[in-house]
LOTI-522031 format. One record per residue (C-alpha): x, z, y; chain; residue in one letter; residue number from 1. Coordinates in nm, 2 decimals, padded with zeros to 4 digits, always signed. Layout:
// LOTI-522031
X:X	Z:Z	Y:Y	c:A	r:A	k:NUM
...
// end
This chain:
// LOTI-522031
X:+06.74	Z:+06.49	Y:+01.07	c:A	r:M	k:1
X:+06.55	Z:+06.54	Y:+00.74	c:A	r:S	k:2
X:+06.60	Z:+06.30	Y:+00.45	c:A	r:F	k:3
X:+06.27	Z:+06.13	Y:+00.50	c:A	r:S	k:4
X:+06.33	Z:+06.09	Y:+00.87	c:A	r:Q	k:5
X:+06.67	Z:+05.92	Y:+00.78	c:A	r:Q	k:6
X:+06.48	Z:+05.68	Y:+00.55	c:A	r:L	k:7
X:+06.22	Z:+05.61	Y:+00.80	c:A	r:R	k:8
X:+06.48	Z:+05.52	Y:+01.07	c:A	r:Q	k:9
X:+06.68	Z:+05.30	Y:+00.84	c:A	r:E	k:10
X:+06.38	Z:+05.11	Y:+00.74	c:A	r:A	k:11
X:+06.24	Z:+05.07	Y:+01.09	c:A	r:D	k:12
X:+06.33	Z:+04.70	Y:+01.10	c:A	r:Y	k:13
X:+06.12	Z:+04.64	Y:+00.80	c:A	r:I	k:14
X:+05.82	Z:+04.83	Y:+00.93	c:A	r:F	k:15
X:+05.84	Z:+04.64	Y:+01.25	c:A	r:E	k:16
X:+05.87	Z:+04.30	Y:+01.07	c:A	r:A	k:17
X:+05.57	Z:+04.40	Y:+00.84	c:A	r:T	k:18
X:+05.36	Z:+04.48	Y:+01.15	c:A	r:Y	k:19
X:+05.43	Z:+04.14	Y:+01.30	c:A	r:N	k:20
X:+05.37	Z:+03.95	Y:+00.98	c:A	r:H	k:21
X:+05.10	Z:+03.68	Y:+01.03	c:A	r:P	k:22
X:+04.88	Z:+03.84	Y:+00.77	c:A	r:F	k:23
X:+04.89	Z:+04.17	Y:+00.94	c:A	r:V	k:24
X:+04.85	Z:+04.02	Y:+01.28	c:A	r:K	k:25
X:+04.54	Z:+03.83	Y:+01.13	c:A	r:G	k:26
X:+04.39	Z:+04.16	Y:+01.05	c:A	r:I	k:27
X:+04.46	Z:+04.30	Y:+01.40	c:A	r:A	k:28
X:+04.31	Z:+03.99	Y:+01.57	c:A	r:E	k:29
X:+04.03	Z:+03.95	Y:+01.33	c:A	r:G	k:30
X:+04.10	Z:+03.62	Y:+01.18	c:A	r:H	k:31
X:+04.22	Z:+03.55	Y:+00.83	c:A	r:L	k:32
X:+04.10	Z:+03.27	Y:+00.59	c:A	r:K	k:33
X:+03.85	Z:+03.36	Y:+00.32	c:A	r:K	k:34
X:+04.10	Z:+03.26	Y:+00.06	c:A	r:E	k:35
X:+04.37	Z:+03.49	Y:+00.19	c:A	r:Q	k:36
X:+04.14	Z:+03.78	Y:+00.19	c:A	r:L	k:37
X:+04.03	Z:+03.71	Y:-00.17	c:A	r:I	k:38
X:+04.38	Z:+03.67	Y:-00.29	c:A	r:H	k:39
X:+04.49	Z:+04.00	Y:-00.13	c:A	r:Y	k:40
X:+04.20	Z:+04.20	Y:-00.28	c:A	r:V	k:41
X:+04.27	Z:+04.04	Y:-00.63	c:A	r:K	k:42
X:+04.63	Z:+04.14	Y:-00.62	c:A	r:Q	k:43
X:+04.59	Z:+04.49	Y:-00.44	c:A	r:D	k:44
X:+04.34	Z:+04.60	Y:-00.69	c:A	r:F	k:45
X:+04.58	Z:+04.54	Y:-00.98	c:A	r:E	k:46
X:+04.88	Z:+04.68	Y:-00.78	c:A	r:Y	k:47
X:+04.69	Z:+05.00	Y:-00.71	c:A	r:L	k:48
X:+04.62	Z:+05.04	Y:-01.08	c:A	r:N	k:49
X:+05.00	Z:+05.04	Y:-01.13	c:A	r:A	k:50
X:+05.02	Z:+05.30	Y:-00.83	c:A	r:M	k:51
X:+04.77	Z:+05.52	Y:-01.02	c:A	r:I	k:52
X:+04.99	Z:+05.50	Y:-01.33	c:A	r:Q	k:53
X:+05.30	Z:+05.58	Y:-01.12	c:A	r:A	k:54
X:+05.14	Z:+05.88	Y:-00.97	c:A	r:R	k:55
X:+05.01	Z:+05.99	Y:-01.32	c:A	r:A	k:56
X:+05.38	Z:+06.00	Y:-01.43	c:A	r:L	k:57
X:+05.45	Z:+06.22	Y:-01.14	c:A	r:G	k:58
X:+05.20	Z:+06.47	Y:-01.28	c:A	r:I	k:59
X:+05.40	Z:+06.44	Y:-01.61	c:A	r:A	k:60
X:+05.72	Z:+06.51	Y:-01.43	c:A	r:K	k:61
X:+05.59	Z:+06.80	Y:-01.22	c:A	r:S	k:62
X:+05.69	Z:+07.16	Y:-01.31	c:A	r:S	k:63
X:+05.42	Z:+07.34	Y:-01.10	c:A	r:N	k:64
X:+05.05	Z:+07.29	Y:-01.03	c:A	r:R	k:65
X:+05.11	Z:+07.24	Y:-00.65	c:A	r:E	k:66
X:+05.30	Z:+06.90	Y:-00.73	c:A	r:D	k:67
X:+05.05	Z:+06.82	Y:-01.00	c:A	r:M	k:68
X:+04.77	Z:+06.85	Y:-00.73	c:A	r:E	k:69
X:+04.95	Z:+06.65	Y:-00.48	c:A	r:M	k:70
X:+04.98	Z:+06.35	Y:-00.73	c:A	r:F	k:71
X:+04.63	Z:+06.42	Y:-00.86	c:A	r:N	k:72
X:+04.48	Z:+06.41	Y:-00.51	c:A	r:S	k:73
X:+04.66	Z:+06.08	Y:-00.45	c:A	r:S	k:74
X:+04.51	Z:+05.93	Y:-00.76	c:A	r:I	k:75
X:+04.16	Z:+06.04	Y:-00.66	c:A	r:G	k:76
X:+04.20	Z:+05.90	Y:-00.32	c:A	r:F	k:77
X:+04.30	Z:+05.55	Y:-00.46	c:A	r:I	k:78
X:+04.01	Z:+05.56	Y:-00.72	c:A	r:L	k:79
X:+03.74	Z:+05.69	Y:-00.48	c:A	r:N	k:80
X:+03.84	Z:+05.60	Y:-00.13	c:A	r:S	k:81
X:+04.06	Z:+05.30	Y:-00.12	c:A	r:E	k:82
X:+03.78	Z:+05.08	Y:-00.24	c:A	r:I	k:83
X:+03.64	Z:+05.09	Y:+00.12	c:A	r:H	k:84
X:+03.90	Z:+04.86	Y:+00.29	c:A	r:P	k:85
X:+03.88	Z:+04.63	Y:-00.01	c:A	r:H	k:86
X:+03.51	Z:+04.62	Y:+00.03	c:A	r:N	k:87
X:+03.55	Z:+04.54	Y:+00.41	c:A	r:N	k:88
X:+03.77	Z:+04.23	Y:+00.31	c:A	r:F	k:89
X:+03.51	Z:+04.13	Y:+00.05	c:A	r:C	k:90
X:+03.21	Z:+04.14	Y:+00.31	c:A	r:R	k:91
X:+03.40	Z:+03.93	Y:+00.55	c:A	r:V	k:92
X:+03.49	Z:+03.68	Y:+00.27	c:A	r:A	k:93
X:+03.14	Z:+03.69	Y:+00.15	c:A	r:E	k:94
X:+03.23	Z:+03.78	Y:-00.21	c:A	r:V	k:95
X:+03.15	Z:+04.06	Y:-00.45	c:A	r:E	k:96
X:+03.42	Z:+04.32	Y:-00.49	c:A	r:Y	k:97
X:+03.36	Z:+04.34	Y:-00.87	c:A	r:E	k:98
X:+03.41	Z:+03.97	Y:-00.91	c:A	r:D	k:99
X:+03.77	Z:+03.99	Y:-00.79	c:A	r:L	k:100
X:+03.90	Z:+04.25	Y:-01.04	c:A	r:Q	k:101
X:+04.09	Z:+04.17	Y:-01.37	c:A	r:G	k:102
X:+04.31	Z:+03.88	Y:-01.23	c:A	r:Y	k:103
X:+04.66	Z:+03.80	Y:-01.33	c:A	r:K	k:104
X:+04.91	Z:+03.93	Y:-01.09	c:A	r:L	k:105
X:+05.10	Z:+03.68	Y:-00.87	c:A	r:A	k:106
X:+05.48	Z:+03.68	Y:-00.90	c:A	r:P	k:107
X:+05.55	Z:+03.91	Y:-00.60	c:A	r:T	k:108
X:+05.28	Z:+04.16	Y:-00.70	c:A	r:A	k:109
X:+05.39	Z:+04.16	Y:-01.07	c:A	r:Q	k:110
X:+05.75	Z:+04.22	Y:-00.97	c:A	r:H	k:111
X:+05.65	Z:+04.51	Y:-00.73	c:A	r:Y	k:112
X:+05.42	Z:+04.67	Y:-00.99	c:A	r:S	k:113
X:+05.68	Z:+04.64	Y:-01.26	c:A	r:N	k:114
X:+05.96	Z:+04.77	Y:-01.05	c:A	r:Y	k:115
X:+05.75	Z:+05.07	Y:-00.93	c:A	r:M	k:116
X:+05.65	Z:+05.16	Y:-01.29	c:A	r:L	k:117
X:+06.01	Z:+05.11	Y:-01.42	c:A	r:K	k:118
X:+06.15	Z:+05.37	Y:-01.17	c:A	r:V	k:119
X:+05.85	Z:+05.60	Y:-01.22	c:A	r:A	k:120
X:+05.92	Z:+05.60	Y:-01.60	c:A	r:H	k:121
X:+06.29	Z:+05.64	Y:-01.60	c:A	r:E	k:122
X:+06.37	Z:+05.81	Y:-01.27	c:A	r:G	k:123
X:+06.36	Z:+06.16	Y:-01.14	c:A	r:T	k:124
X:+06.05	Z:+06.29	Y:-00.94	c:A	r:I	k:125
X:+06.24	Z:+06.22	Y:-00.63	c:A	r:G	k:126
X:+06.29	Z:+05.86	Y:-00.72	c:A	r:E	k:127
X:+05.93	Z:+05.84	Y:-00.81	c:A	r:L	k:128
X:+05.82	Z:+05.96	Y:-00.47	c:A	r:I	k:129
X:+06.07	Z:+05.73	Y:-00.30	c:A	r:S	k:130
X:+05.96	Z:+05.42	Y:-00.47	c:A	r:V	k:131
X:+05.58	Z:+05.49	Y:-00.42	c:A	r:T	k:132
X:+05.62	Z:+05.62	Y:-00.05	c:A	r:L	k:133
X:+05.65	Z:+05.29	Y:+00.14	c:A	r:P	k:134
X:+05.31	Z:+05.18	Y:+00.05	c:A	r:C	k:135
X:+05.11	Z:+05.45	Y:+00.22	c:A	r:P	k:136
X:+05.37	Z:+05.50	Y:+00.50	c:A	r:W	k:137
X:+05.37	Z:+05.14	Y:+00.61	c:A	r:I	k:138
X:+04.99	Z:+05.12	Y:+00.59	c:A	r:Y	k:139
X:+04.97	Z:+05.44	Y:+00.81	c:A	r:L	k:140
X:+05.21	Z:+05.28	Y:+01.05	c:A	r:Y	k:141
X:+05.01	Z:+04.96	Y:+01.07	c:A	r:I	k:142
X:+04.68	Z:+05.12	Y:+01.10	c:A	r:G	k:143
X:+04.78	Z:+05.38	Y:+01.37	c:A	r:E	k:144
X:+04.96	Z:+05.11	Y:+01.58	c:A	r:R	k:145
X:+04.66	Z:+04.88	Y:+01.56	c:A	r:M	k:146
X:+04.42	Z:+05.15	Y:+01.66	c:A	r:M	k:147
X:+04.64	Z:+05.21	Y:+01.97	c:A	r:E	k:148
X:+04.73	Z:+04.86	Y:+02.07	c:A	r:E	k:149
X:+04.40	Z:+04.68	Y:+01.98	c:A	r:Y	k:150
X:+04.16	Z:+04.96	Y:+02.01	c:A	r:K	k:151
X:+03.91	Z:+04.80	Y:+01.77	c:A	r:P	k:152
X:+03.54	Z:+04.90	Y:+01.77	c:A	r:D	k:153
X:+03.27	Z:+04.86	Y:+01.51	c:A	r:E	k:154
X:+03.22	Z:+04.50	Y:+01.61	c:A	r:N	k:155
X:+03.57	Z:+04.41	Y:+01.49	c:A	r:H	k:156
X:+03.55	Z:+04.23	Y:+01.15	c:A	r:P	k:157
X:+03.82	Z:+04.45	Y:+01.00	c:A	r:F	k:158
X:+03.74	Z:+04.78	Y:+01.18	c:A	r:Y	k:159
X:+03.68	Z:+04.96	Y:+00.86	c:A	r:E	k:160
X:+04.02	Z:+04.85	Y:+00.71	c:A	r:W	k:161
X:+04.21	Z:+04.94	Y:+01.04	c:A	r:I	k:162
X:+04.04	Z:+05.28	Y:+01.10	c:A	r:S	k:163
X:+04.08	Z:+05.37	Y:+00.73	c:A	r:F	k:164
X:+04.45	Z:+05.33	Y:+00.73	c:A	r:Y	k:165
X:+04.50	Z:+05.45	Y:+01.08	c:A	r:G	k:166
X:+04.34	Z:+05.79	Y:+01.02	c:A	r:V	k:167
X:+04.27	Z:+05.86	Y:+00.65	c:A	r:Q	k:168
X:+04.61	Z:+05.87	Y:+00.50	c:A	r:T	k:169
X:+04.81	Z:+06.10	Y:+00.73	c:A	r:E	k:170
X:+04.75	Z:+06.45	Y:+00.58	c:A	r:P	k:171
X:+04.83	Z:+06.32	Y:+00.23	c:A	r:R	k:172
X:+05.14	Z:+06.15	Y:+00.35	c:A	r:M	k:173
X:+05.28	Z:+06.48	Y:+00.49	c:A	r:Q	k:174
X:+05.29	Z:+06.65	Y:+00.15	c:A	r:K	k:175
X:+05.48	Z:+06.37	Y:+00.01	c:A	r:Y	k:176
X:+05.73	Z:+06.38	Y:+00.29	c:A	r:L	k:177
X:+05.78	Z:+06.75	Y:+00.25	c:A	r:E	k:178
X:+05.82	Z:+06.72	Y:-00.12	c:A	r:K	k:179
X:+06.08	Z:+06.44	Y:-00.09	c:A	r:L	k:180
X:+06.27	Z:+06.64	Y:+00.16	c:A	r:D	k:181
X:+06.27	Z:+06.94	Y:-00.06	c:A	r:Q	k:182
X:+06.40	Z:+06.74	Y:-00.36	c:A	r:V	k:183
X:+06.66	Z:+06.57	Y:-00.16	c:A	r:A	k:184
X:+06.80	Z:+06.91	Y:-00.05	c:A	r:E	k:185
X:+06.90	Z:+06.99	Y:-00.41	c:A	r:H	k:186
X:+06.97	Z:+06.63	Y:-00.52	c:A	r:A	k:187
X:+07.32	Z:+06.50	Y:-00.60	c:A	r:S	k:188
X:+07.48	Z:+06.23	Y:-00.38	c:A	r:D	k:189
X:+07.40	Z:+05.98	Y:-00.66	c:A	r:E	k:190
X:+07.03	Z:+06.07	Y:-00.68	c:A	r:E	k:191
X:+07.00	Z:+06.06	Y:-00.30	c:A	r:R	k:192
X:+07.15	Z:+05.72	Y:-00.30	c:A	r:Q	k:193
X:+06.90	Z:+05.60	Y:-00.57	c:A	r:L	k:194
X:+06.61	Z:+05.75	Y:-00.38	c:A	r:M	k:195
X:+06.72	Z:+05.56	Y:-00.07	c:A	r:K	k:196
X:+06.76	Z:+05.24	Y:-00.26	c:A	r:D	k:197
X:+06.42	Z:+05.26	Y:-00.42	c:A	r:H	k:198
X:+06.26	Z:+05.33	Y:-00.09	c:A	r:F	k:199
X:+06.43	Z:+05.04	Y:+00.09	c:A	r:M	k:200
X:+06.35	Z:+04.80	Y:-00.19	c:A	r:T	k:201
X:+05.97	Z:+04.90	Y:-00.18	c:A	r:S	k:202
X:+05.97	Z:+04.85	Y:+00.19	c:A	r:C	k:203
X:+06.09	Z:+04.50	Y:+00.14	c:A	r:Q	k:204
X:+05.83	Z:+04.44	Y:-00.14	c:A	r:L	k:205
X:+05.55	Z:+04.57	Y:+00.09	c:A	r:E	k:206
X:+05.65	Z:+04.29	Y:+00.34	c:A	r:Y	k:207
X:+05.66	Z:+04.03	Y:+00.06	c:A	r:M	k:208
X:+05.31	Z:+04.15	Y:-00.07	c:A	r:F	k:209
X:+05.15	Z:+04.06	Y:+00.27	c:A	r:F	k:210
X:+05.35	Z:+03.73	Y:+00.26	c:A	r:D	k:211
X:+05.21	Z:+03.67	Y:-00.09	c:A	r:M	k:212
X:+04.86	Z:+03.71	Y:+00.03	c:A	r:A	k:213
X:+04.91	Z:+03.50	Y:+00.35	c:A	r:Y	k:214
X:+05.06	Z:+03.21	Y:+00.15	c:A	r:N	k:215
X:+04.81	Z:+03.26	Y:-00.14	c:A	r:I	k:216
X:+05.12	Z:+03.27	Y:-00.38	c:A	r:E	k:217
X:+05.06	Z:+03.16	Y:-00.74	c:A	r:E	k:218
X:+05.28	Z:+03.10	Y:-01.03	c:A	r:W	k:219
X:+05.46	Z:+02.76	Y:-00.96	c:A	r:P	k:220
X:+05.36	Z:+02.59	Y:-01.29	c:A	r:V	k:221
X:+04.99	Z:+02.57	Y:-01.36	c:A	r:Q	k:222
X:+04.83	Z:+02.44	Y:-01.67	c:A	r:K	k:223
// end
């Protein structure tokens, strides 16, 4: 069993819990409150800015152009393609996407973004891949499973979101998994443990991100 397969097997309970979270179920069943959709987009826009920065650090840590292209392709995907599921939520919520940008991060989103960037700055390229991997992997899992179990058509309010994550991310994911396995083969036991720890922590934070959106989490003390 490869290193990435071991990680996926160990994190299966988090993948399952995330799929069954009420925010994710709300996407599958087509009913979420306008305020929940808006809060999600506000937070995810800023979180993805942090993801872009983390992947850019991957380019800086790369020693060959193949790896540089892997990270660069991911950055381009976020900048040019991942706006589509955001726009889907905005249309349902009847708001303009541009009006939801530049907001302060809620506690969970801030913690997740800062944690990811800290690992990306200070860790190895293997740690960087591990800490950024749960986001696309969990979304791919959610999208594929929704497509199979709910079989949404174009009349579903969140069809674009579901089909985007159920189809669009898989080829890109495979490159990251292959690179992670390659790095793990030559990593020390200590580095492999760090890679595992970062992966599992980010999986938990993915669950918490959906929970943050569902509960419209804000800072507890407001002016």
